[in-house]
C-alpha positions as CSV (number, residue, x, y, z in Angstrom):
1,X,51.0,27.7,-76.3
2,X,50.5,28.6,-72.7
3,X,53.5,29.3,-70.6
4,X,53.9,29.9,-66.8
5,X,56.5,31.7,-64.8
6,X,56.5,30.5,-61.2
7,X,58.6,32.2,-58.5
8,X,59.9,30.4,-55.4
9,X,57.8,32.6,-53.1
10,X,54.5,31.4,-54.7
11,X,54.0,34.3,-57.2
12,X,52.6,33.0,-60.6
13,X,52.6,34.8,-63.9
14,X,50.7,33.2,-66.8
15,X,51.4,34.1,-70.5
16,X,52.0,32.8,-74.0
17,X,55.1,31.1,-75.2
18,X,57.0,32.7,-78.1
19,X,60.2,30.7,-78.1
20,X,61.2,27.1,-77.6
21,X,59.1,24.6,-75.6
22,X,60.2,23.0,-72.4
23,X,61.2,24.0,-68.8
24,X,64.1,26.2,-67.6
25,X,65.2,27.3,-64.1
26,X,67.0,30.5,-63.2
27,X,67.1,33.6,-61.0
28,X,64.5,36.0,-62.3
29,X,65.8,39.6,-62.8
30,X,64.6,42.7,-64.6
31,X,66.5,44.8,-67.2
32,X,65.6,48.5,-67.6
33,X,67.0,48.9,-71.2
34,X,64.6,50.1,-73.9
35,X,66.7,48.6,-76.7
36,X,69.6,46.2,-77.0
37,X,67.7,43.0,-76.4
38,X,70.0,41.0,-78.8
39,X,73.0,42.1,-76.8
40,X,71.2,41.2,-73.6
41,X,70.3,37.8,-74.9
42,X,73.8,37.0,-75.9
43,X,75.6,38.5,-72.8
44,X,77.2,35.5,-71.0
45,X,76.8,37.3,-67.7
46,X,73.1,36.3,-67.8
47,X,73.9,32.6,-67.6
48,X,71.6,31.1,-64.9
49,X,69.1,33.9,-65.1
50,X,65.6,34.5,-66.5
51,X,65.5,38.1,-67.8
52,X,62.4,40.2,-67.8
53,X,62.4,43.4,-69.9
54,X,60.7,46.4,-68.3
55,X,60.1,48.1,-71.6
56,X,56.8,46.9,-72.9
57,X,57.4,46.2,-76.6
58,X,60.4,44.0,-77.5
59,X,61.5,42.6,-80.9
60,X,60.4,45.5,-83.2
61,X,63.7,45.7,-85.0
62,X,64.4,42.0,-85.2
63,X,67.7,40.2,-84.9
64,X,70.8,40.8,-87.1
65,X,74.2,39.1,-87.6
66,X,76.3,42.0,-86.1
67,X,74.8,42.7,-82.6
68,X,75.6,39.3,-80.9
69,X,77.9,39.7,-77.9
70,X,79.0,36.1,-77.8
71,X,78.8,32.8,-79.7
72,X,75.2,32.0,-78.5
73,X,72.4,32.8,-76.1
74,X,73.4,32.0,-72.5
75,X,70.4,33.1,-70.4
76,X,67.7,30.6,-69.3
77,X,64.5,32.4,-70.3
78,X,63.2,35.7,-71.7
79,X,60.2,37.6,-70.4
80,X,58.4,40.4,-72.2
81,X,55.1,42.2,-72.1
82,X,54.7,42.0,-75.9
83,X,56.9,40.4,-78.5
84,X,56.4,42.5,-81.7
85,X,54.9,40.5,-84.5
86,X,56.7,42.6,-87.1
87,X,60.4,43.7,-87.4
88,X,61.1,47.0,-89.1
89,X,64.8,47.6,-89.6
90,X,67.1,47.3,-92.6
91,X,69.7,45.3,-90.6
92,X,67.1,42.8,-89.3
93,X,67.4,39.3,-90.6
94,X,65.3,37.2,-88.2
95,X,62.3,37.5,-85.9
96,X,63.0,37.4,-82.1
97,X,60.8,34.4,-81.5
98,X,62.6,32.4,-84.3
99,X,65.9,33.4,-82.8
100,X,64.9,32.0,-79.4
101,X,63.6,28.8,-81.0
102,X,66.8,28.3,-82.9
103,X,68.8,28.6,-79.7
104,X,66.4,26.5,-77.7
105,X,65.5,29.3,-75.3
106,X,62.1,29.8,-73.7
107,X,60.2,33.1,-74.1
108,X,57.0,34.2,-72.5
109,X,54.9,37.2,-73.4
110,X,51.6,38.6,-72.3
111,X,52.4,39.0,-68.6
112,X,52.4,42.1,-66.5
113,X,56.1,42.9,-66.5
114,X,55.5,46.1,-64.4
115,X,54.0,44.0,-61.7
116,X,56.8,41.4,-61.9
117,X,59.4,44.2,-61.7
118,X,57.7,45.8,-58.7
119,X,57.5,42.4,-57.0
120,X,61.3,41.8,-57.5
121,X,62.2,45.3,-56.3
122,X,60.2,44.6,-53.1
123,X,61.0,40.9,-52.5
124,X,64.4,40.7,-54.2
125,X,65.6,38.6,-57.1
126,X,64.6,35.0,-56.5
127,X,64.7,31.5,-58.0
128,X,62.1,30.8,-60.7
129,X,61.0,28.3,-63.3
130,X,59.6,29.0,-66.8
131,X,57.6,26.2,-68.3
132,X,55.4,25.3,-71.2
133,X,55.1,21.6,-70.3
134,X,53.8,21.7,-66.7
135,X,50.6,23.6,-65.8
136,X,50.5,22.5,-62.1
137,X,51.2,25.8,-60.3
138,X,51.9,24.2,-56.9
139,X,54.3,21.8,-58.6
140,X,56.1,24.6,-60.4
141,X,56.5,26.7,-57.2
142,X,58.1,23.7,-55.5
143,X,60.4,23.1,-58.5
144,X,61.5,26.8,-58.3
145,X,62.2,26.6,-54.6
146,X,64.3,23.5,-55.0
147,X,66.4,24.8,-57.9
148,X,70.0,25.6,-57.2
149,X,70.1,29.4,-57.6
150,X,73.3,31.4,-58.0
151,X,74.9,31.7,-54.6
152,X,78.0,29.5,-54.3
153,X,77.6,28.3,-57.9
154,X,80.5,28.6,-60.5
155,X,78.8,29.5,-63.8
156,X,82.0,30.7,-65.4
157,X,83.0,27.2,-66.3
158,X,79.8,27.0,-68.4
159,X,80.5,30.1,-70.5
160,X,84.3,30.3,-70.9
161,X,86.1,29.2,-74.1
162,X,88.0,25.9,-74.4
163,X,91.3,27.2,-75.7
164,X,93.4,30.3,-76.4
165,X,92.7,32.4,-79.4
166,X,93.9,35.7,-80.8
167,X,91.2,38.4,-81.3
168,X,93.6,41.0,-82.7
169,X,97.2,41.0,-83.9
170,X,97.8,44.7,-83.8
171,X,101.2,46.1,-82.8
172,X,100.1,48.1,-79.7
173,X,99.8,46.9,-76.1
174,X,99.5,43.2,-75.6
175,X,96.5,42.6,-73.5
176,X,95.6,39.1,-72.2
177,X,91.8,38.7,-71.6
178,X,90.8,36.0,-69.1
179,X,87.5,34.9,-70.5
180,X,85.0,34.5,-67.7
181,X,82.1,35.3,-70.1
182,X,83.6,38.2,-72.1
183,X,81.4,40.2,-74.4
184,X,82.6,40.7,-77.9
185,X,82.4,44.5,-77.7
186,X,85.0,44.6,-75.0
187,X,87.3,42.8,-77.4
188,X,86.3,45.0,-80.3
189,X,87.1,48.2,-78.3
190,X,90.5,46.8,-77.3
191,X,91.3,46.1,-80.9
192,X,90.1,49.5,-82.0
193,X,92.7,51.0,-79.7
194,X,95.4,48.9,-81.5
195,X,95.8,46.4,-78.7
196,X,97.1,43.0,-79.4
197,X,94.3,40.9,-77.8
198,X,94.9,37.3,-76.6
199,X,91.9,35.5,-75.0
200,X,92.5,32.7,-72.5
201,X,90.1,30.3,-70.8
202,X,89.2,31.3,-67.3
203,X,91.2,28.3,-65.9
204,X,94.5,29.6,-67.3
205,X,97.2,29.6,-64.7
206,X,99.3,32.6,-63.6
207,X,102.3,31.0,-65.3
208,X,100.5,30.7,-68.6
209,X,99.5,34.4,-68.5
210,X,103.0,35.6,-67.6
211,X,104.6,33.4,-70.3
212,X,102.8,35.5,-72.8
213,X,104.6,38.6,-71.5
214,X,101.5,40.8,-71.6
215,X,101.4,44.6,-71.0
216,X,98.2,44.1,-69.0
217,X,95.5,41.6,-67.9
218,X,91.8,42.1,-68.3
219,X,89.5,40.0,-66.0
220,X,86.3,40.0,-68.0
221,X,82.6,40.2,-67.1
222,X,80.8,36.9,-66.4
223,X,77.9,35.2,-64.6
224,X,77.1,34.2,-61.1
225,X,78.8,34.4,-57.7
226,X,82.4,35.7,-57.9
227,X,83.3,33.9,-54.7
228,X,82.6,30.6,-56.3
229,X,85.2,31.1,-59.0
230,X,88.1,30.4,-56.6
231,X,90.6,29.4,-59.3
232,X,90.4,32.8,-61.0
233,X,90.8,34.5,-57.6
234,X,93.9,32.4,-56.7
235,X,95.4,33.1,-60.2
236,X,94.8,36.8,-59.7
237,X,96.5,36.8,-56.2
238,X,99.6,35.2,-57.8
239,X,99.7,38.1,-60.3
240,X,99.4,40.9,-57.8
241,X,102.3,43.3,-58.3
242,X,103.5,41.6,-61.5
243,X,101.4,43.4,-64.2
244,X,98.6,46.0,-64.6
245,X,95.2,44.4,-64.1
246,X,91.8,45.8,-65.2
247,X,88.5,44.2,-64.2
248,X,85.0,44.7,-65.5
249,X,81.9,43.6,-63.6
250,X,82.6,40.0,-62.4
251,X,86.3,40.8,-63.0
252,X,86.0,43.8,-60.7
253,X,84.5,41.6,-58.0
254,X,87.1,38.8,-58.3
255,X,89.9,41.4,-58.1
256,X,88.3,42.7,-55.0
257,X,88.3,39.2,-53.5
258,X,91.9,38.7,-54.5
259,X,92.9,41.8,-52.7
260,X,91.3,40.5,-49.5
261,X,87.8,41.9,-49.8
262,X,84.4,40.3,-49.6
263,X,81.4,40.2,-51.9
264,X,77.7,40.0,-51.2
265,X,74.5,39.5,-53.2
266,X,72.6,42.6,-54.1
267,X,68.8,42.6,-53.4
268,X,67.8,42.7,-57.1
269,X,71.1,43.5,-58.9
270,X,72.0,46.2,-61.4
271,X,70.7,45.3,-64.9
272,X,70.1,48.0,-67.5
273,X,71.3,51.0,-69.4
274,X,70.5,53.9,-67.2
275,X,72.4,53.5,-63.9
276,X,73.9,56.7,-62.5
277,X,77.5,56.3,-61.3
278,X,79.5,59.1,-59.6
279,X,83.3,59.5,-60.0
280,X,84.3,60.5,-56.5
281,X,87.4,62.4,-57.6
282,X,85.9,64.6,-60.3
283,X,82.3,64.6,-59.1
284,X,81.0,63.8,-62.5
285,X,78.1,61.4,-63.0
286,X,77.9,58.9,-65.8
287,X,74.8,57.1,-67.0
288,X,76.1,53.6,-67.3
289,X,75.3,50.1,-68.6
290,X,75.4,47.4,-65.9
291,X,74.7,43.8,-65.5
292,X,75.7,42.2,-62.1
293,X,74.0,40.7,-59.1
294,X,76.9,40.8,-56.7
295,X,79.0,43.6,-55.2
296,X,82.3,44.2,-53.4
297,X,81.7,45.2,-49.8
298,X,83.3,48.6,-49.3
299,X,84.3,48.2,-45.7
300,X,86.0,44.8,-46.3
301,X,88.9,46.3,-48.2
302,X,92.1,47.7,-46.7
303,X,91.6,51.4,-46.9
304,X,95.4,52.0,-46.6
305,X,95.8,50.1,-49.9
306,X,92.5,50.4,-51.8
307,X,90.6,53.6,-52.6
308,X,86.9,53.6,-53.7
309,X,86.7,55.6,-56.9
310,X,83.0,55.3,-58.0
311,X,79.7,54.7,-56.3
312,X,76.2,53.8,-57.6
313,X,73.9,56.8,-56.8
314,X,70.8,54.6,-56.6
315,X,72.0,52.5,-53.7
316,X,75.5,53.9,-52.7
317,X,77.2,50.6,-53.5
318,X,80.8,50.5,-54.9
319,X,81.2,50.6,-58.6
320,X,85.0,51.2,-58.9
321,X,88.2,51.1,-57.0
322,X,91.9,51.9,-57.3
323,X,94.9,50.3,-55.6
324,X,97.3,52.9,-54.2
325,X,100.4,50.8,-54.9
326,X,99.7,48.8,-58.0
327,X,98.3,49.6,-61.4
328,X,94.7,48.3,-61.0
329,X,91.5,49.9,-62.2
330,X,88.5,47.6,-62.0
331,X,84.9,48.8,-62.3
332,X,81.4,47.3,-62.3
333,X,80.0,49.4,-65.2
334,X,80.3,50.5,-68.8
335,X,79.9,54.2,-69.4
336,X,77.4,54.7,-72.3
337,X,79.2,57.8,-73.7
338,X,81.8,57.7,-75.0
339,X,81.7,54.0,-75.9
340,X,85.4,53.5,-75.8
341,X,86.0,55.0,-72.3
342,X,86.3,51.6,-70.7
343,X,89.1,50.6,-73.1
344,X,90.9,54.0,-72.7
345,X,91.0,53.3,-69.0
346,X,92.9,50.0,-69.4
347,X,95.2,51.6,-72.0
348,X,95.9,54.5,-69.7
349,X,96.8,52.1,-66.9
350,X,99.2,50.2,-69.1
351,X,100.8,53.3,-70.6
352,X,101.4,54.9,-67.2
353,X,103.8,52.2,-66.1
């Protein structure tokens, strides 16, 4: 079946559908990872976005029951050069196309993803529509332009859980995770380091968090514009100085806002598994996994209180910061090696009290 990806600036890409049928709207972005497409599909941070993979062949090792990063697929559409017709991996249990259909997600293949990526890099991430039911290109361009986009939109409410649950009952540090779209592997890593992990909905109050008497709070990753999630920012402000706080991606940005900073939208975001980040103290560079479209403005923070700890070497944007008076260590990335480094960071913050 024919499928069309239409961008708000009038750019059209025609291809073949390999997922569900219908029409979906979202901001189109590209991801530079060569593998990990199941983790990308199930990352709640992609809510509201249509994701294009820059690697040309996707789906060759299928879908398995272990690599999902959340309870379902949250992105709006999936764009690839070629969806592999065969899956060759002993863990694979399902074809990528069948997985998309099962989750009612549109997929399009057969388009020039290199051209799409170059266009986004030049023009910036933009609103788009992916459709198998409307072949009128002018109509689709108008639909894309009139869609809501991401700026000023709270998407956390669409991905957070409905009630508290315990991920791990270990006897180590008690960590409360505010679920703004948390990935399962963050919870797995906390549990691996013997943390007792309690996950709360994003709308949980400061009083609810403090009543649990946690050793630390994790503001999770999540989708969309951090400035639109005002209730989490207000809750975080109430907790300043009362317990250690760690933030990852969206959590990093919301903590920056709670500390009086400002955020802005990146031209085409950071999405992929090969982003170089420099530790300003040690000078070491890590190749990191990233997925965010917004960033904390470096100059908006009070330099007497907040120190920039990490920068992105591609565009010199801030990737990490440290408060000089409180035990905070937020960052906008996940180091690829070693895989537990992110979790060791929060554990070291808690244990240093």
